[in-house]
N, C-alpha and C positions, 0 to 999 in steps of 0.2 A: 264061323266066328263073327259075331255081330259087333258093330262099332257104335259107340255113342257119340252124338254130336251135341255140342253146347249151342243153344239158340241165342242169337244176339238179343240184348234187351231193346225193347221198343222205346224210342225217344218221344213218341207221340201216343196219347191215349184217346180212345174214342168211346163215346157213350151211345148205347143203342137207342134208337128212336122207338117210340111206341108203335105198335102194329097199325094203329089207326092213322098215323101220319102219312100225308101224301105230298110228294114233290110237285108243287104247283108252279114254280118259277125257276127257270134255269137258263143259262146262256147256251145257245146252240153251239155245237162243236163244228168247226169249219175244216175243210180238207187241209188248210195250212196248219191248223192246230194239230191234226193227226200227224202230219209230216214232222212237225217240231217235236211232238211227244215221242214218236218212234226214233227219231234221230238222236234223242237224248238218252235212249236206253243204253245200258252198259253192254259191251260186247261179250256176253257170256250166255250160255244156255246149257241145258242138260241133254244127255244123249237121247232122251225120249221126245224132245221137241221136234215136231214134224217140219218146222220151218226155221232154219238157222237164223240167228239175229242178223248176221252180216248180210244175208240175202234179203231179209225183210227191209233192212235199212237201204239197201241198194235199189229196191223196187217199190218202195213205199208210195211213190207218186202214182203208180198204177192202181193200187188198191185203196188209196186214201179216200176217194169219193165214196166207195162202198162202205168202208169202215165208218165214215162220217154219218152216212144215212143210218147204219146199224146202231151207232151210239145214240144219235138223236131220237130214233124211233123208240129205243129202249127207255130213254129218259122220259119221253113224252107219254108212253103207255105204261110205264112202271113195271115192265117185264123184259125178259131176255128171250130172244128168238131161239 
C-alpha cells in the first residue's frame, strides 16, 4: 500500500543561471563556518543516513577542516569531487 505525501511549498524561488556563467568571486568557507552550519542543523535524519546528525554535531570539529577544504575546492574549481 503506497502513501502519498504532500510536499511543503517553497518560500524562496531560484532562477537557473545560464550554463556559460562562472562563479568568479566567493568568500572562502572557514572551519568555524562549517562548525556553525553543522551545529545549526535540525536533529533529524532518515534511516538510510550513514552518519546520524547527533554524531556529526558531536564530532564536527574533527572533520571541519576536511569539509572546509572540500567545499572551497569545489567552489574554486566549479565541480564536486
